[in-house]
Each structure stands twice: as structure tokens, then as C-alpha cells.
TIVO-2410 file (N, C-alpha, C; in nm, 3 decimals):
# residues 99
REC num residu      c1      c2      c3 atome chaine
REC   1      X   0.439  -0.182  -0.721     N      A
REC   1      X   0.321  -0.111  -0.697    CA      A
REC   1      X   0.206  -0.151  -0.805     C      A
REC   2      X   0.274  -0.188  -0.919     N      A
REC   2      X   0.146  -0.184  -1.012    CA      A
REC   2      X   0.145  -0.350  -1.041     C      A
REC   3      X   0.214  -0.462  -1.002     N      A
REC   3      X   0.211  -0.598  -1.014    CA      A
REC   3      X   0.110  -0.659  -0.919     C      A
REC   4      X   0.053  -0.747  -0.981     N      A
REC   4      X  -0.082  -0.829  -0.907    CA      A
REC   4      X  -0.052  -0.882  -0.794     C      A
REC   5      X   0.074  -0.916  -0.797     N      A
REC   5      X   0.137  -0.996  -0.647    CA      A
REC   5      X   0.138  -0.883  -0.548     C      A
REC   6      X   0.157  -0.779  -0.563     N      A
REC   6      X   0.169  -0.672  -0.455    CA      A
REC   6      X   0.042  -0.661  -0.359     C      A
REC   7      X  -0.050  -0.714  -0.414     N      A
REC   7      X  -0.185  -0.688  -0.346    CA      A
REC   7      X  -0.256  -0.830  -0.328     C      A
REC   8      X  -0.343  -0.832  -0.217     N      A
REC   8      X  -0.425  -0.947  -0.166    CA      A
REC   8      X  -0.478  -0.963  -0.014     C      A
REC   9      X  -0.433  -0.842   0.051     N      A
REC   9      X  -0.467  -0.857   0.205    CA      A
REC   9      X  -0.577  -0.763   0.235     C      A
REC  10      X  -0.625  -0.761   0.335     N      A
REC  10      X  -0.718  -0.684   0.392    CA      A
REC  10      X  -0.645  -0.525   0.386     C      A
REC  11      X  -0.732  -0.427   0.434     N      A
REC  11      X  -0.689  -0.293   0.490    CA      A
REC  11      X  -0.758  -0.250   0.602     C      A
REC  12      X  -0.739  -0.156   0.659     N      A
REC  12      X  -0.765  -0.093   0.805    CA      A
REC  12      X  -0.843   0.052   0.743     C      A
REC  13      X  -0.927   0.074   0.831     N      A
REC  13      X  -0.984   0.237   0.789    CA      A
REC  13      X  -0.897   0.341   0.821     C      A
REC  14      X  -0.762   0.316   0.899     N      A
REC  14      X  -0.727   0.455   0.951    CA      A
REC  14      X  -0.661   0.567   0.815     C      A
REC  15      X  -0.608   0.498   0.754     N      A
REC  15      X  -0.534   0.589   0.644    CA      A
REC  15      X  -0.470   0.708   0.698     C      A
REC  16      X  -0.372   0.710   0.784     N      A
REC  16      X  -0.266   0.787   0.780    CA      A
REC  16      X  -0.126   0.803   0.746     C      A
REC  17      X  -0.108   0.833   0.598     N      A
REC  17      X  -0.009   0.813   0.535    CA      A
REC  17      X   0.126   0.884   0.606     C      A
REC  18      X   0.228   0.805   0.602     N      A
REC  18      X   0.364   0.872   0.668    CA      A
REC  18      X   0.452   0.848   0.552     C      A
REC  19      X   0.413   0.818   0.429     N      A
REC  19      X   0.537   0.832   0.342    CA      A
REC  19      X   0.449   0.832   0.209     C      A
REC  20      X   0.516   0.911   0.095     N      A
REC  20      X   0.464   0.901  -0.029    CA      A
REC  20      X   0.550   0.946  -0.132     C      A
REC  21      X   0.524   0.899  -0.252     N      A
REC  21      X   0.596   0.918  -0.380    CA      A
REC  21      X   0.559   1.036  -0.459     C      A
REC  22      X   0.618   1.119  -0.504     N      A
REC  22      X   0.568   1.196  -0.594    CA      A
REC  22      X   0.667   1.202  -0.724     C      A
REC  23      X   0.589   1.215  -0.833     N      A
REC  23      X   0.621   1.211  -0.968    CA      A
REC  23      X   0.648   1.333  -1.003     C      A
REC  24      X   0.734   1.376  -1.072     N      A
REC  24      X   0.777   1.506  -1.152    CA      A
REC  24      X   0.813   1.463  -1.290     C      A
REC  25      X   0.752   1.567  -1.380     N      A
REC  25      X   0.787   1.586  -1.537    CA      A
REC  25      X   0.835   1.716  -1.555     C      A
REC  26      X   0.971   1.733  -1.570     N      A
REC  26      X   0.986   1.877  -1.610    CA      A
REC  26      X   0.971   1.972  -1.498     C      A
REC  27      X   0.978   1.938  -1.373     N      A
REC  27      X   0.924   2.038  -1.285    CA      A
REC  27      X   0.786   2.064  -1.214     C      A
REC  28      X   0.693   1.975  -1.272     N      A
REC  28      X   0.577   1.959  -1.290    CA      A
REC  28      X   0.535   1.853  -1.209     C      A
REC  29      X   0.449   1.843  -1.119     N      A
REC  29      X   0.411   1.726  -1.033    CA      A
REC  29      X   0.297   1.657  -1.135     C      A
REC  30      X   0.313   1.519  -1.164     N      A
REC  30      X   0.240   1.444  -1.247    CA      A
REC  30      X   0.135   1.338  -1.188     C      A
REC  31      X   0.217   1.282  -1.065     N      A
REC  31      X   0.162   1.192  -1.000    CA      A
REC  31      X   0.193   1.181  -0.854     C      A
REC  32      X   0.105   1.119  -0.767     N      A
REC  32      X   0.162   1.074  -0.629    CA      A
REC  32      X   0.090   0.933  -0.591     C      A
REC  33      X   0.156   0.906  -0.479     N      A
REC  33      X   0.109   0.772  -0.429    CA      A
REC  33      X   0.155   0.803  -0.292     C      A
REC  34      X   0.043   0.783  -0.194     N      A
REC  34      X   0.066   0.799  -0.046    CA      A
REC  34      X   0.064   0.676   0.023     C      A
REC  35      X   0.134   0.650   0.117     N      A
REC  35      X   0.153   0.522   0.152    CA      A
REC  35      X   0.127   0.511   0.300     C      A
REC  36      X   0.023   0.424   0.350     N      A
REC  36      X   0.004   0.402   0.514    CA      A
REC  36      X   0.037   0.239   0.546     C      A
REC  37      X   0.154   0.202   0.595     N      A
REC  37      X   0.164   0.070   0.609    CA      A
REC  37      X   0.084   0.016   0.759     C      A
REC  38      X   0.058   0.117   0.817     N      A
REC  38      X  -0.035   0.074   0.942    CA      A
REC  38      X  -0.182   0.003   0.908     C      A
REC  39      X  -0.234   0.082   0.786     N      A
REC  39      X  -0.368   0.037   0.743    CA      A
REC  39      X  -0.329  -0.065   0.624     C      A
REC  40      X  -0.236  -0.061   0.590     N      A
REC  40      X  -0.213  -0.152   0.459    CA      A
REC  40      X  -0.247  -0.098   0.324     C      A
REC  41      X  -0.221   0.004   0.293     N      A
REC  41      X  -0.275   0.041   0.147    CA      A
REC  41      X  -0.215   0.179   0.112     C      A
REC  42      X  -0.250   0.189  -0.011     N      A
REC  42      X  -0.191   0.307  -0.087    CA      A
REC  42      X  -0.323   0.420  -0.159     C      A
REC  43      X  -0.309   0.550  -0.161     N      A
REC  43      X  -0.396   0.620  -0.233    CA      A
REC  43      X  -0.295   0.693  -0.343     C      A
REC  44      X  -0.336   0.653  -0.476     N      A
REC  44      X  -0.262   0.716  -0.590    CA      A
REC  44      X  -0.353   0.805  -0.658     C      A
REC  45      X  -0.284   0.897  -0.730     N      A
REC  45      X  -0.351   0.959  -0.806    CA      A
REC  45      X  -0.397   0.904  -0.935     C      A
REC  46      X  -0.334   0.797  -0.973     N      A
REC  46      X  -0.379   0.731  -1.089    CA      A
REC  46      X  -0.437   0.586  -1.050     C      A
REC  47      X  -0.533   0.538  -1.108     N      A
REC  47      X  -0.571   0.396  -1.094    CA      A
REC  47      X  -0.476   0.315  -1.094     C      A
REC  48      X  -0.462   0.198  -1.005     N      A
REC  48      X  -0.389   0.077  -1.012    CA      A
REC  48      X  -0.453  -0.039  -1.025     C      A
REC  49      X  -0.480  -0.061  -1.131     N      A
REC  49      X  -0.582  -0.198  -1.175    CA      A
REC  49      X  -0.558  -0.324  -1.060     C      A
REC  50      X  -0.422  -0.356  -1.046     N      A
REC  50      X  -0.377  -0.459  -0.932    CA      A
REC  50      X  -0.465  -0.464  -0.822     C      A
REC  51      X  -0.498  -0.357  -0.773     N      A
REC  51      X  -0.557  -0.344  -0.638    CA      A
REC  51      X  -0.703  -0.399  -0.648     C      A
REC  52      X  -0.749  -0.416  -0.758     N      A
REC  52      X  -0.890  -0.493  -0.793    CA      A
REC  52      X  -0.909  -0.604  -0.817     C      A
REC  53      X  -0.809  -0.676  -0.837     N      A
REC  53      X  -0.787  -0.796  -0.922    CA      A
REC  53      X  -0.828  -0.926  -0.808     C      A
REC  54      X  -0.801  -0.909  -0.707     N      A
REC  54      X  -0.828  -1.015  -0.578    CA      A
REC  54      X  -0.935  -0.997  -0.499     C      A
REC  55      X  -1.049  -1.062  -0.464     N      A
REC  55      X  -1.183  -1.039  -0.405    CA      A
REC  55      X  -1.143  -1.125  -0.264     C      A
REC  56      X  -1.181  -1.061  -0.139     N      A
REC  56      X  -1.219  -1.142  -0.033    CA      A
REC  56      X  -1.361  -1.161   0.013     C      A
REC  57      X  -1.397  -1.310  -0.017     N      A
REC  57      X  -1.577  -1.330  -0.007    CA      A
REC  57      X  -1.585  -1.335   0.165     C      A
REC  58      X  -1.677  -1.276   0.213     N      A
REC  58      X  -1.710  -1.307   0.344    CA      A
REC  58      X  -1.827  -1.406   0.364     C      A
REC  59      X  -1.925  -1.368   0.254     N      A
REC  59      X  -2.057  -1.464   0.205    CA      A
REC  59      X  -2.069  -1.463   0.098     C      A
REC  60      X  -2.182  -1.522   0.067     N      A
REC  60      X  -2.246  -1.530  -0.095    CA      A
REC  60      X  -2.287  -1.366  -0.122     C      A
REC  61      X  -2.339  -1.301  -0.005     N      A
REC  61      X  -2.411  -1.179  -0.035    CA      A
REC  61      X  -2.278  -1.076  -0.012     C      A
REC  62      X  -2.163  -1.073   0.034     N      A
REC  62      X  -2.084  -0.973   0.044    CA      A
REC  62      X  -1.933  -1.011   0.048     C      A
REC  63      X  -1.853  -0.941  -0.030     N      A
REC  63      X  -1.717  -0.954  -0.069    CA      A
REC  63      X  -1.673  -0.804  -0.100     C      A
REC  64      X  -1.510  -0.787  -0.095     N      A
REC  64      X  -1.455  -0.679  -0.127    CA      A
REC  64      X  -1.346  -0.691  -0.168     C      A
REC  65      X  -1.289  -0.599  -0.252     N      A
REC  65      X  -1.135  -0.614  -0.311    CA      A
REC  65      X  -1.043  -0.634  -0.220     C      A
REC  66      X  -0.937  -0.731  -0.218     N      A
REC  66      X  -0.819  -0.754  -0.160    CA      A
REC  66      X  -0.719  -0.631  -0.201     C      A
REC  67      X  -0.751  -0.512  -0.180     N      A
REC  67      X  -0.668  -0.386  -0.196    CA      A
REC  67      X  -0.531  -0.385  -0.123     C      A
REC  68      X  -0.514  -0.459  -0.024     N      A
REC  68      X  -0.434  -0.427   0.084    CA      A
REC  68      X  -0.281  -0.505   0.047     C      A
REC  69      X  -0.198  -0.425   0.074     N      A
REC  69      X  -0.042  -0.480   0.047    CA      A
REC  69      X  -0.037  -0.652   0.098     C      A
REC  70      X   0.056  -0.725  -0.017     N      A
REC  70      X   0.097  -0.855   0.024    CA      A
REC  70      X   0.181  -0.828   0.130     C      A
REC  71      X   0.197  -0.957   0.185     N      A
REC  71      X   0.350  -0.960   0.296    CA      A
REC  71      X   0.453  -0.940   0.236     C      A
REC  72      X   0.519  -0.966   0.122     N      A
REC  72      X   0.621  -0.957   0.054    CA      A
REC  72      X   0.613  -0.784   0.045     C      A
REC  73      X   0.513  -0.740  -0.042     N      A
REC  73      X   0.535  -0.591  -0.075    CA      A
REC  73      X   0.552  -0.506   0.046     C      A
REC  74      X   0.486  -0.554   0.174     N      A
REC  74      X   0.458  -0.457   0.278    CA      A
REC  74      X   0.621  -0.445   0.339     C      A
REC  75      X   0.691  -0.577   0.329     N      A
REC  75      X   0.832  -0.579   0.361    CA      A
REC  75      X   0.931  -0.492   0.267     C      A
REC  76      X   0.883  -0.494   0.133     N      A
REC  76      X   0.979  -0.441   0.033    CA      A
REC  76      X   0.955  -0.291   0.025     C      A
REC  77      X   0.852  -0.240   0.070     N      A
REC  77      X   0.811  -0.076   0.104    CA      A
REC  77      X   0.882  -0.040   0.227     C      A
REC  78      X   0.879  -0.117   0.329     N      A
REC  78      X   0.948  -0.065   0.449    CA      A
REC  78      X   1.087  -0.087   0.440     C      A
REC  79      X   1.150  -0.176   0.371     N      A
REC  79      X   1.289  -0.182   0.369    CA      A
REC  79      X   1.332  -0.041   0.272     C      A
REC  80      X   1.272  -0.029   0.165     N      A
REC  80      X   1.297   0.107   0.085    CA      A
REC  80      X   1.292   0.212   0.153     C      A
REC  81      X   1.171   0.229   0.251     N      A
REC  81      X   1.148   0.360   0.328    CA      A
REC  81      X   1.291   0.359   0.435     C      A
REC  82      X   1.355   0.261   0.489     N      A
REC  82      X   1.467   0.260   0.571    CA      A
REC  82      X   1.598   0.261   0.497     C      A
REC  83      X   1.586   0.232   0.363     N      A
REC  83      X   1.711   0.221   0.294    CA      A
REC  83      X   1.720   0.385   0.242     C      A
REC  84      X   1.626   0.427   0.217     N      A
REC  84      X   1.652   0.588   0.189    CA      A
REC  84      X   1.660   0.693   0.316     C      A
REC  85      X   1.631   0.660   0.419     N      A
REC  85      X   1.649   0.714   0.569    CA      A
REC  85      X   1.529   0.783   0.588     C      A
REC  86      X   1.412   0.740   0.567     N      A
REC  86      X   1.294   0.820   0.564    CA      A
REC  86      X   1.228   0.749   0.684     C      A
REC  87      X   1.281   0.747   0.799     N      A
REC  87      X   1.248   0.660   0.913    CA      A
REC  87      X   1.185   0.738   1.032     C      A
REC  88      X   1.188   0.870   1.056     N      A
REC  88      X   1.113   0.959   1.157    CA      A
REC  88      X   0.980   0.898   1.185     C      A
REC  89      X   0.889   0.849   1.118     N      A
REC  89      X   0.768   0.805   1.148    CA      A
REC  89      X   0.756   0.625   1.098     C      A
REC  90      X   0.852   0.563   1.074     N      A
REC  90      X   0.840   0.411   1.047    CA      A
REC  90      X   0.836   0.335   1.166     C      A
REC  91      X   0.727   0.268   1.198     N      A
REC  91      X   0.707   0.192   1.278    CA      A
REC  91      X   0.741   0.056   1.255     C      A
REC  92      X   0.805  -0.018   1.346     N      A
REC  92      X   0.844  -0.178   1.310    CA      A
REC  92      X   0.711  -0.251   1.252     C      A
REC  93      X   0.753  -0.369   1.149     N      A
REC  93      X   0.613  -0.424   1.098    CA      A
REC  93      X   0.577  -0.539   1.207     C      A
REC  94      X   0.474  -0.520   1.281     N      A
REC  94      X   0.437  -0.624   1.390    CA      A
REC  94      X   0.301  -0.665   1.391     C      A
REC  95      X   0.245  -0.630   1.285     N      A
REC  95      X   0.077  -0.644   1.218    CA      A
REC  95      X   0.083  -0.793   1.204     C      A
REC  96      X  -0.042  -0.861   1.214     N      A
REC  96      X  -0.077  -1.003   1.182    CA      A
REC  96      X  -0.056  -1.009   1.038     C      A
REC  97      X  -0.025  -0.882   0.959     N      A
REC  97      X   0.000  -0.878   0.836    CA      A
REC  97      X   0.114  -0.924   0.786     C      A
REC  98      X   0.191  -0.923   0.895     N      A
REC  98      X   0.368  -0.952   0.865    CA      A
REC  98      X   0.401  -1.085   0.909     C      A
REC  99      X   0.315  -1.183   0.993     N      A
REC  99      X   0.324  -1.295   1.034    CA      A
REC  99      X   0.386  -1.396   0.919     C      A
***
């Protein structure tokens, strides 16, 4: 999740996460990461600098961070969710981001 190689694609505006990771320290919640594979992004309680390293340039006047998951990271997250059996809301990876 923190690797520079984990990001570099576009995102969509939906953000309806169906998976989250919650970090605890001595029974106290200390961090969260909510993940939406449909819109290709996460929202974390802590800043993840790797999400701001790559830029998508549309024109000389307009660019934005390429904070969407890379193809490999999408597959890794998808496979992890399947592995732990959290598949109730998991849809197949059939986006243009997975080709």
C-alpha cells in the first residue's frame, strides 16, 4: 500500500468502499484504510505519500495525481480479499484498468 509501484492510474468518483483494513494497538483503533476497487482508490487515516508521486497530464494547464492503483496492485488486493474469504461484495476485475 505504501510502495510507489502500487499507484499510477486514474480513479473514478464513486468511492463506495466494500473492503477496509483497520489497525489496532492494544485494543485501540489507530488507523484505517478503506478500499474501493470499482473506483480504483483508497482513503486512509494516514497520508500515503506514494499516492502523490505520479502525475497524469491532460494539458499544459491541467494535471492531477495518478493516485489510482496500478494493475498489479489491483490484482494483489483482489486476490487478498478472495484469500481471506471476504467475497460478499467482491466483483470480478473487468475494468479497463485490468486489461
